[in-house]
C-alpha positions in Angstrom: 0.0 0.0 0.0 2.8 2.3 0.8 4.3 1.7 -2.6 1.0 2.8 -4.3 0.8 6.0 -2.3 4.4 6.8 -3.3 3.6 6.2 -7.0 0.6 8.5 -6.8 2.7 11.2 -5.2 5.4 10.8 -7.7 2.9 11.0 -10.6 1.4 14.1 -9.2 4.7 15.8 -8.7 5.7 14.8 -12.2 2.5 16.1 -13.9 1.9 19.2 -11.8 4.8 21.4 -13.2 3.5 20.7 -16.8 0.0 21.8 -15.8 1.3 24.9 -14.2 3.5 25.7 -17.2 0.6 25.2 -19.5 -1.5 27.6 -17.5 1.2 30.2 -17.6 1.7 29.8 -21.3 -2.0 30.0 -22.2 -2.5 33.0 -19.9 0.4 34.7 -21.6 -1.1 34.0 -25.0 -4.5 35.3 -23.9 -2.8 38.4 -22.4 -5.3 38.9 -19.6 -4.8 36.4 -16.7 -1.6 37.8 -15.5 -2.5 41.4 -16.3 -5.9 41.3 -14.7 -4.8 43.7 -11.9 -3.6 46.3 -14.5 -6.9 48.0 -15.4 -6.5 51.2 -17.5 -8.4 54.4 -17.6 -9.7 56.5 -20.5 -10.5 60.2 -20.7 -13.7 61.0 -22.6 -14.0 64.6 -23.6 -17.5 66.2 -23.6 -19.6 63.0 -23.8 -23.1 63.0 -25.2 -26.0 62.3 -22.7 -26.4 58.7 -24.0 -22.7 58.0 -23.0 -23.6 57.3 -19.3 -26.2 54.6 -20.0 -24.1 52.9 -22.7 -20.8 53.0 -20.6 -22.6 51.6 -17.6 -24.2 48.8 -19.6 -20.7 47.9 -21.1 -19.1 47.7 -17.7 -17.2 51.0 -17.6 -17.0 52.8 -14.3 -16.9 56.6 -14.1 -14.1 57.5 -11.7 -13.8 61.2 -12.1 -15.6 64.1 -13.8 -14.1 67.6 -14.3 -15.6 70.7 -15.8 -13.3 72.7 -18.0 -15.1 76.0 -17.8 -12.6 77.9 -20.0 -13.5 75.6 -22.9 -17.1 74.9 -21.9 -16.4 71.2 -21.8 -16.4 68.2 -19.5 -13.7 65.6 -19.1 -14.9 62.2 -17.8 -12.4 59.5 -16.6 -13.7 56.0 -16.9 -12.1 52.7 -15.7 -11.7 50.1 -18.4 -13.8 46.9 -17.8 -12.2 43.6 -16.9 -10.9 41.7 -19.9 -10.3 44.8 -22.0 -7.2 46.7 -22.7 -7.5 50.5 -23.0 -7.3 50.5 -26.8 -9.9 47.8 -27.2 -12.2 49.5 -24.7 -11.9 52.8 -26.5 -12.8 51.1 -29.8 -15.8 49.4 -28.1 -17.0 52.8 -26.9 -16.5 54.3 -30.4 -18.6 51.4 -31.9 -21.6 52.4 -29.8 -21.0 56.2 -29.9 -19.2 57.2 -33.1 -19.0 60.9 -32.3 -17.2 60.2 -29.0 -13.7 61.8 -28.4 -11.6 59.3 -26.4 -8.1 60.1 -25.2 -5.5 57.5 -24.4 -2.5 59.7 -25.2 -0.4 58.2 -22.4 -0.8 54.9 -24.4 0.0 56.5 -27.7 -3.5 56.8 -29.3 -6.3 59.3 -29.5 -9.6 58.2 -31.1 
C-alpha cells in the first residue's frame, strides 16, 4: 500500500509542473490572466448624454468628472472593464457612440 501512495505522489509531482507551465503559457497567449490587476483608464471629452447609460451597460465605471469652464467642456475619466485593454475598450465605446472623443494619449493613441 505504501508503494501505491508513493507512486501517486510521484505521478502528481511529475505532472503538476506541466499543468502549471501550460496555464502560464495560455494566460500569456490570452494576455489577460496575469494582467488582470492592471486596469487602465480612458478620458472622454464632452460626452453626449447617452454615454452614461451605454458606458454603464458595457461595464465602464466613471471614476472622475471635471468641468473645464474655460472651454465649456467636461472631461470624464472611466475605468476600463475587466478583460479589456484601454485600446480595445476605446474602440468598443466608439462602436456604440461614433462621435465620441476618447483620449488614451499616455498609451499613444487618440480616437
